[in-house]
C-alpha positions as CSV (number, residue, x, y, z in Angstrom):
1,M,33.3,111.2,157.3
2,R,36.9,112.7,157.5
3,A,39.6,110.2,157.2
4,N,41.9,110.0,160.2
5,P,44.9,112.3,159.8
6,L,47.2,109.9,161.7
7,A,45.9,107.1,159.5
8,Q,46.5,108.9,156.3
9,A,50.0,110.1,157.5
10,G,50.7,106.5,158.3
11,R,49.9,105.4,155.0
12,S,51.8,108.1,153.3
13,L,54.9,107.1,155.5
14,W,54.5,103.6,154.5
15,I,54.5,104.4,150.8
16,V,57.3,106.7,151.0
17,A,59.5,103.7,153.0
18,L,58.6,101.3,150.2
19,A,59.6,103.9,147.7
20,V,63.0,104.3,149.4
21,Y,63.4,100.5,149.7
22,F,63.0,99.9,146.1
23,F,64.6,103.1,144.5
24,L,67.6,103.7,146.7
25,P,69.5,100.2,145.6
26,L,68.7,101.3,141.9
27,M,70.2,104.8,142.4
28,A,73.2,103.3,144.1
29,L,73.6,100.9,141.4
30,A,73.1,103.4,138.8
31,I,76.0,105.9,140.5
32,Y,78.3,102.9,140.6
33,S,77.7,102.2,136.9
34,L,78.6,105.7,136.0
35,W,81.8,105.5,138.0
36,A,84.9,105.7,135.6
37,G,87.8,105.8,138.6
38,G,88.5,108.4,140.9
39,N,86.1,111.3,140.9
40,R,85.2,110.5,137.2
41,Y,81.7,109.6,136.3
42,D,80.7,108.9,132.7
43,F,78.9,106.4,130.2
44,S,81.9,104.5,129.5
45,A,80.6,101.3,131.0
46,Y,77.3,101.4,129.0
47,A,79.3,102.1,126.0
48,Q,81.4,99.0,126.4
49,I,78.5,96.8,127.0
50,L,76.7,98.1,123.9
51,R,79.6,97.8,121.8
52,D,80.2,94.1,122.9
53,P,79.1,92.0,120.0
54,Q,78.2,89.3,122.9
55,F,75.7,91.6,124.2
56,Q,73.7,91.8,120.7
57,Q,74.2,88.2,119.9
58,T,73.0,87.0,123.6
59,F,70.2,89.4,123.7
60,R,68.9,88.7,120.1
61,L,68.9,84.7,120.9
62,S,67.1,85.3,124.3
63,L,64.4,87.4,122.5
64,T,64.0,84.8,119.8
65,L,63.8,82.1,122.5
66,A,61.1,84.1,124.6
67,L,59.0,84.7,121.6
68,E,59.0,81.3,120.6
69,T,58.2,80.5,124.2
70,I,55.3,82.5,124.2
71,L,54.0,81.4,121.4
72,I,54.0,77.6,122.0
73,S,52.9,78.3,125.7
74,L,49.7,80.2,124.4
75,A,49.0,77.8,121.8
76,L,49.1,74.9,124.5
77,V,47.4,76.5,127.4
78,I,44.7,78.8,125.8
79,P,43.0,75.6,124.2
80,A,43.4,73.4,127.3
81,A,42.4,76.1,129.9
82,F,39.4,77.0,127.6
83,W,38.1,73.4,127.2
84,V,38.4,72.7,131.0
85,N,36.4,75.9,132.0
86,L,33.8,75.2,129.6
87,R,33.4,71.6,129.3
88,A,35.1,70.1,132.5
89,P,35.4,72.5,135.4
90,G,35.9,69.7,137.7
91,L,39.3,69.3,136.3
92,R,40.3,72.8,136.9
93,S,41.9,71.8,140.3
94,V,43.8,69.0,138.6
95,L,44.9,71.2,135.8
96,G,46.1,73.9,138.3
97,L,47.9,71.4,140.3
98,L,50.0,70.1,137.3
99,S,50.6,73.7,136.1
100,I,52.7,74.6,139.5
101,L,55.0,71.2,139.3
102,S,57.7,73.4,138.1
103,F,57.6,75.2,141.5
104,V,58.3,71.9,143.4
105,V,61.0,70.3,140.9
106,P,64.1,72.4,140.9
107,P,65.4,73.6,137.4
108,I,68.5,71.5,137.6
109,V,66.2,68.5,137.9
110,L,64.2,69.5,134.9
111,V,67.5,69.8,132.9
112,G,68.3,66.3,133.7
113,G,65.1,65.1,132.7
114,L,65.0,66.9,129.5
115,T,68.4,65.6,128.6
116,S,67.4,62.0,129.4
117,L,64.1,62.3,127.6
118,F,65.3,63.6,124.5
119,K,68.2,62.0,122.8
120,G,67.6,63.5,119.3
121,P,67.4,64.5,116.3
122,E,70.5,66.7,116.5
123,W,68.9,69.5,114.5
124,F,66.7,70.2,117.6
125,V,68.7,68.8,120.7
126,G,71.9,70.4,119.5
127,T,70.3,73.8,118.9
128,P,69.3,76.5,121.4
129,Q,65.7,75.9,120.5
130,F,66.0,72.9,122.7
131,L,65.8,75.4,125.6
132,V,62.4,76.2,124.7
133,A,60.9,73.0,126.0
134,G,62.3,73.8,129.5
135,Y,61.3,77.3,129.4
136,V,57.5,76.3,128.6
137,V,57.6,74.2,131.6
138,L,59.0,76.8,133.9
139,S,56.7,79.5,132.5
140,L,53.7,77.2,132.9
141,P,52.5,78.2,136.1
142,Y,52.4,82.0,135.3
143,T,51.0,81.4,132.1
144,Y,48.0,79.1,133.0
145,R,47.3,81.0,136.1
146,T,47.1,84.2,134.2
147,L,45.0,82.6,131.4
148,D,42.6,81.0,133.8
149,T,41.8,84.1,135.6
150,G,40.9,85.9,132.4
151,L,38.8,83.0,131.2
152,R,36.8,82.7,134.4
153,A,35.9,86.1,134.1
154,L,34.0,85.4,131.2
155,D,30.5,83.7,130.5
156,L,32.1,80.9,128.2
157,Q,28.7,79.1,128.2
158,T,26.9,82.0,126.6
159,L,29.7,83.1,124.3
160,S,30.1,79.5,123.0
161,E,26.3,78.9,122.3
162,A,25.8,82.3,120.9
163,A,28.8,81.7,118.5
164,Q,27.7,78.3,117.6
165,S,24.2,79.4,116.9
166,L,25.8,81.8,114.3
167,G,27.5,78.9,112.7
168,A,31.1,79.6,114.2
169,G,33.3,76.6,114.5
170,W,35.9,76.2,117.5
171,G,38.7,77.7,115.8
172,T,36.5,80.9,115.0
173,L,35.0,80.9,118.7
174,L,39.0,80.8,119.9
175,W,40.4,83.1,117.7
176,R,37.8,85.9,117.0
177,I,35.6,85.7,120.1
178,V,37.6,84.5,123.3
179,L,41.0,85.7,122.4
180,P,39.7,89.3,122.2
181,N,38.4,89.3,125.5
182,I,41.1,87.9,127.4
183,S,43.8,90.0,125.5
184,A,44.7,91.6,128.7
185,A,45.3,88.0,130.3
186,V,47.5,87.1,127.2
187,L,49.5,90.1,127.5
188,G,50.3,89.8,131.1
189,S,51.1,85.8,130.4
190,A,53.6,87.2,127.5
191,L,55.4,89.7,129.9
192,L,55.7,87.1,132.4
193,T,57.0,84.4,130.1
194,F,59.5,87.1,128.5
195,A,60.7,87.9,132.0
196,I,61.5,84.5,132.9
197,V,63.2,83.5,129.7
198,L,65.6,86.6,129.7
199,G,66.6,85.9,133.2
200,E,66.7,82.1,133.2
201,F,70.4,80.9,133.7
202,T,70.3,77.4,135.1
203,F,69.1,75.7,131.8
204,A,71.5,77.8,129.4
205,N,74.4,77.3,131.5
206,V,74.1,73.3,132.0
207,L,73.4,72.9,128.4
208,L,76.2,75.2,127.4
209,F,74.3,77.8,125.4
210,N,75.2,81.2,125.6
211,T,72.1,83.3,126.4
212,F,71.7,86.7,127.8
213,A,71.6,85.4,131.4
214,V,74.9,83.4,131.0
215,Y,76.4,86.6,129.5
216,I,75.2,88.8,132.4
217,N,76.6,85.8,134.9
218,Y,79.9,86.1,133.1
219,I,80.2,90.1,133.0
220,G,79.5,90.1,136.7
221,Q,82.2,87.6,137.5
222,T,84.8,89.4,135.3
223,Q,83.8,93.1,135.3
224,G,82.8,95.5,137.9
225,T,81.0,98.8,136.5
226,P,80.0,97.2,133.2
227,A,78.1,94.5,135.2
228,A,76.2,97.4,136.9
229,A,75.6,98.9,133.7
230,L,74.4,95.5,132.2
231,S,72.0,95.0,135.3
232,L,70.4,98.3,134.8
233,L,69.9,97.7,130.9
234,S,68.6,94.4,131.6
235,L,65.9,95.9,134.0
236,G,65.3,98.7,131.6
237,I,64.5,96.3,128.6
238,T,62.0,94.5,130.9
239,W,60.4,97.6,131.7
240,L,60.3,98.7,128.0
241,A,58.9,95.5,127.2
242,M,56.2,95.9,129.8
243,L,55.1,99.3,128.5
244,G,55.2,98.2,124.9
245,L,52.9,95.2,125.9
246,L,50.6,97.5,128.0
247,R,50.4,100.0,125.1
248,F,49.7,97.5,122.6
249,G,47.1,95.9,125.0
250,K,45.2,99.4,125.3
251,G,45.6,99.8,121.4
252,R,43.6,96.5,120.9
253,V,41.1,97.5,123.6
254,A,40.6,100.9,121.6
255,L,40.4,99.1,118.3
256,G,37.7,96.8,119.8
257,G,35.7,99.5,121.0
258,A,35.9,101.4,118.0
259,K,34.4,98.4,116.1
């Protein structure tokens, strides 16, 4: 049965409209970032941003915080989600409800709660690593939902019984059997967490830490074309991170298939 030509044309037109809606603002932003006054266009704004020591410092700090948040989130959520799916499926709705509380509570309220809860020690509260506690909470809905979806696609009961019958403990079961099977979910949650930490502004601004998002806000308030260049650079960094994680994930899958 041949498809309706009008339906095909309508779908094509809809895809084109979405592409224009998405790429047209990016093209306008890119053109503006190249404007150097008058009729001159060059990469001076990009060079100015890349030479700025604050760009390197703040991006390095946010990258470190993102990696720490990813590791802590995975270490907390994977065992909890695994145990709930394997031993207590009735608690899945409760854990899912707890994971989305950060959607209900505004970030400014979370900052107030964290500062009231943690009064010390200074080596933790007085350092940027204090932000990781808030970032873990902010990324929890995305981390839990992504990992829970990956775990629910597995037959955990059969996998655990087979592994234990061969003498594997819980650590071996999680590390060598479950994790390789949910690598796509782990990479997805890591990417979402990376994007959240890189763009989070409220926590860092209130607690007076100069992260990459705070630096972007400062440039946006004080400069024109460098702000546009920095926005495109941050978007490009996120895309590169996504492509890198996807490539790494494909490599892991290929390696697993070769074994």
